[in-house]
N, C-alpha and C positions, 0 to 999 in steps of 0.2 A: 504494500500500500504506500509506504513512504517512498519507495523507489519510483512508483508511478507519478507521484506528486512532484518529485524532484525532476524527473524527465519532462513533465509538462511545464514546469517553471523554466527549465532550460530552453525548451522549444519556444516559449513565449518571449524569453529574453533575446534569443537569436532573431526571432521575427521582428521584434521592436528595434533591435540594432540595425537590421537590414533596411527597415523602413526609414530609419533616421540617417542613413549613410549620406544621402543627398543633402540633407540639411546640415549635417555636421561638417562635411568636407568642403562645401561650397561657401564662399564668402557671401554674406547676407542671404544664406539659404533659408528657405521657408517652404511649407507645404504648398502645393499648387492650389489655386482657388478653384473650387468646384461649383460655384454658383452659375446658374444658367445665364444670367445677365452679363457675366464677365467673360463668357466664352465667345470668341469672335465668330465662329461658325454659326452659332445659334443667333447671334445678333444679325448676321448676314441674311439668315432665313426669316428674321422678324420674330423670333421666339423670345419671349421675356419671362422673367420669373413671375410667380403669382402675385407677389406683393407689388411689383411694379405695374402689372396689369390692373390690379385693384385700385391703386393710387391714380392711375391714368383714367380709369372709368369714373372714379369719384370726381376728379377735377373736370372731366368733360360733362358730367351730369350736373354739376353744381350750378352753372349759369342757367340751365333750363329750369331747375328747381327754383332758383331765385326769381327768374322771370315769371314763372307760374304764381309764385307767392305775391309778387308785386302786382300782377294783373288781377289777382283775386282781391287784393286790398283796395285797388282803385275803383272797383265796381260797387 
């Protein structure tokens, strides 16, 4: 049982070290950004992240809502 735990911990440590090689050896190394909005290929296709789409939809809808509210108050 102890042997299995030690082997598992060793495997996890090796995997962590291999994932961190790029970050540790490269100057100013960091993990790549995995957000959809930061991916040039996705931007080229017009794909955005959900938060950006939601924000855009809210800003586009806002003037219409305000106009409706103003028209309702004038009558």
